[in-house]
C-alpha positions in Angstrom: 54.1 -75.4 -23.3 50.3 -74.8 -22.7 49.3 -71.5 -20.3 45.9 -71.7 -18.4 45.6 -68.5 -20.3 45.7 -69.2 -23.8 42.3 -68.9 -24.6 42.5 -70.3 -28.4 43.9 -73.5 -26.6 41.9 -76.6 -25.8 43.5 -79.5 -23.9 41.1 -82.8 -24.1 41.4 -86.1 -21.8 40.5 -89.1 -23.1 40.4 -91.4 -20.1 38.0 -93.3 -19.1 36.0 -91.7 -16.2 38.0 -93.9 -13.4 41.0 -93.3 -14.5 40.7 -89.6 -14.8 39.5 -89.5 -11.1 42.1 -91.9 -10.1 39.9 -94.6 -9.2 41.6 -97.0 -11.3 45.1 -97.0 -13.1 46.2 -99.6 -15.6 49.7 -98.9 -15.7 51.1 -98.5 -11.6 50.1 -102.4 -11.0 52.7 -103.6 -13.4 55.4 -101.3 -12.4 54.7 -102.8 -9.1 53.2 -99.6 -7.4 50.6 -99.5 -5.2 47.1 -97.9 -5.5 47.5 -94.1 -5.1 46.3 -92.4 -1.9 44.2 -89.5 -1.6 44.1 -86.9 1.5 40.2 -87.0 2.3 40.4 -84.1 3.9 40.6 -80.4 2.6 43.6 -78.4 1.6 43.1 -75.7 4.7 42.4 -78.9 7.0 45.5 -80.6 5.6 47.9 -77.5 6.0 46.2 -76.0 9.2 48.6 -79.1 11.1 52.0 -77.7 11.8 53.5 -80.9 11.4 53.0 -81.4 7.6 54.8 -80.2 5.3 53.9 -77.4 2.9 55.9 -75.9 -0.2 56.6 -72.3 -0.1 58.2 -70.4 -2.8 57.9 -67.3 -5.0 53.9 -66.5 -5.5 53.0 -67.1 -9.0 52.0 -63.3 -9.3 55.8 -62.3 -8.8 56.9 -65.2 -11.3 58.4 -63.7 -15.1 56.8 -65.4 -17.8 59.5 -66.9 -20.3 59.0 -67.1 -23.5 
């Protein structure tokens, strides 16, 4: 498992820029899926509306890492 704190780990993404940004997906249309949807507002704008679902749980600072 990669951890964001592993200083010796480098993760490269070799996708084209359009695929990396989600502008073009080659596999989804073949699977019969439509294009992805991106919310144009910010997360704080989305979560400010109480009718929108928001996941809650244990704060990451309280999670005990497993080895």
